C-alpha positions as CSV (number, residue, x, y, z in Angstrom):
1,M,226.1,29.4,182.4
2,S,228.8,27.1,183.7
3,R,229.2,29.5,186.7
4,L,231.5,31.7,184.6
5,K,232.1,35.3,185.7
6,Y,230.5,38.0,183.6
7,A,229.5,41.6,184.3
8,P,227.2,41.7,187.5
9,N,224.8,44.2,185.8
10,V,223.6,41.6,183.2
11,R,220.3,40.0,183.5
12,V,220.1,36.7,181.6
13,I,216.6,35.6,180.4
14,R,216.6,32.1,178.9
15,L,214.3,31.0,176.3
16,M,213.9,27.7,174.3
17,C,214.8,29.3,171.1
18,S,216.0,32.8,169.9
19,G,213.0,32.7,167.4
20,R,210.8,33.2,170.3
21,V,212.2,36.6,171.0
22,D,209.6,39.2,169.9
23,P,211.1,42.5,169.0
24,Q,208.5,44.1,171.3
25,F,210.3,42.3,174.2
26,I,213.5,44.2,173.2
27,L,211.9,47.5,173.0
28,E,210.2,47.0,176.3
29,A,213.5,46.2,177.9
30,L,215.0,49.5,176.5
31,R,211.8,51.3,177.5
32,R,212.2,50.0,181.1
33,G,215.8,51.3,181.4
34,A,218.0,48.6,179.8
35,D,221.1,50.2,178.1
36,G,221.3,47.3,175.7
37,V,220.1,43.8,174.8
38,L,222.2,40.9,173.7
39,I,220.4,38.0,171.8
40,G,222.2,34.7,171.7
41,G,221.0,32.1,169.3
42,C,222.0,28.8,167.9
43,H,224.6,28.8,165.0
44,P,222.8,28.8,161.6
45,G,222.0,25.3,160.6
46,D,222.1,24.1,164.2
47,C,218.7,25.3,165.5
48,H,216.9,22.6,167.5
49,Y,213.7,24.2,166.1
50,V,215.0,24.1,162.5
51,E,214.6,27.8,161.5
52,G,214.2,29.7,164.7
53,N,217.5,31.5,164.4
54,Y,216.7,32.5,160.9
55,K,213.4,33.9,162.1
56,M,215.3,35.9,164.8
57,L,217.8,37.2,162.1
58,R,215.0,38.6,160.0
59,R,213.4,40.2,163.0
60,Y,216.8,41.6,164.1
61,R,217.5,43.3,160.9
62,L,214.0,44.9,160.9
63,L,214.6,45.9,164.5
64,Q,218.0,47.5,163.8
65,R,216.3,49.7,161.1
66,M,213.6,50.8,163.5
67,L,216.1,51.5,166.3
68,G,218.2,53.6,163.9
69,D,215.1,55.6,163.0
70,L,214.6,56.2,166.8
71,G,218.1,57.4,167.1
72,I,219.2,54.4,169.1
73,A,222.8,53.3,168.4
74,A,223.1,49.9,166.6
75,P,225.5,48.5,169.2
76,R,222.9,48.7,171.9
77,V,221.0,45.6,170.5
78,R,223.3,42.8,169.2
79,L,222.6,39.3,167.9
80,E,225.3,36.6,168.3
81,W,225.4,33.0,167.2
82,I,226.5,31.3,170.4
83,S,226.1,27.5,171.4
84,A,225.1,26.6,174.8
85,A,228.3,24.7,174.9
86,E,230.4,27.8,174.4
87,G,230.4,29.2,177.8
88,E,233.6,30.9,177.6
89,R,232.6,32.6,174.5
90,V,229.2,33.7,176.1
91,K,231.3,35.2,178.9
92,S,233.6,37.2,176.5
93,V,230.7,38.4,174.4
94,I,228.7,39.6,177.4
95,N,231.8,41.4,178.8
96,E,232.7,43.0,175.5
97,M,229.1,44.2,174.9
98,T,229.1,45.6,178.5
99,R,232.3,47.5,177.8
100,Q,230.7,48.9,174.6
101,L,227.6,50.0,176.4
102,Q,229.7,51.7,179.1
103,A,231.5,53.6,176.4
104,L,228.2,54.6,174.9
105,G,226.9,55.8,178.2
106,P,223.4,55.2,179.6
107,L,220.6,55.1,177.1
108,D,218.1,56.5,179.6
109,L,215.1,56.0,177.3
110,P,212.7,56.7,180.2
111,G,214.3,60.1,180.4
112,K,214.1,60.6,176.8
113,F,210.4,60.0,176.8
114,T,209.9,62.8,179.3
115,D,212.0,65.1,177.1
116,W,210.1,64.1,173.9
117,D,206.8,64.5,175.8
118,Q,207.8,68.1,176.6
119,E,208.8,68.8,173.0
120,V,205.3,67.7,171.8
121,I,203.6,69.8,174.4
122,A,205.7,72.8,173.3
123,L,204.8,72.2,169.7
124,A,201.2,72.0,170.5
125,R,201.2,75.2,172.3
126,E,203.0,76.9,169.4
127,A,200.3,75.4,167.0
128,Q,197.5,76.6,169.2
129,A,199.0,80.1,169.5
130,K,199.4,80.2,165.7
131,V,195.8,79.2,165.2
132,A,194.6,81.7,167.8
133,A,196.6,84.5,166.1
134,E,195.3,83.6,162.6
135,T,191.8,83.6,164.0
136,E,192.2,87.1,165.5
137,A,193.6,88.4,162.3
138,E,190.6,87.0,160.4
139,V,188.2,88.6,162.9
140,A,190.1,91.9,162.8
141,H,190.0,91.8,158.9
142,V,186.2,91.3,158.7
């Protein structure tokens, strides 16, 4: 990272190739409290592993659709083609994304899981009450 200054709340995880990034890793990071994930990959045509970056691009597009279905804003997960030699650009992209995430506010996915669990419990109780009421009505009718 050429000792460049970027946001202190960023955690860098280095991999040999962006093609090694499984979408489950990204979902797990969000589940554990990350507000966003930035994936940096080699420029198209410059991948040391030939097609790893294209593999990541396909996964990224599918992941974006899934995140949209979950109600997670698209800017929270970003794919950038950045060479290891572009340290200054890495710094600016990280800082730009950090600003975007601050503007979006915390994702708080762990907190949302708790809320969603409460919604499911409430729906289950409503369904049980409805079944019980229907059963009572059938018994009273007989």
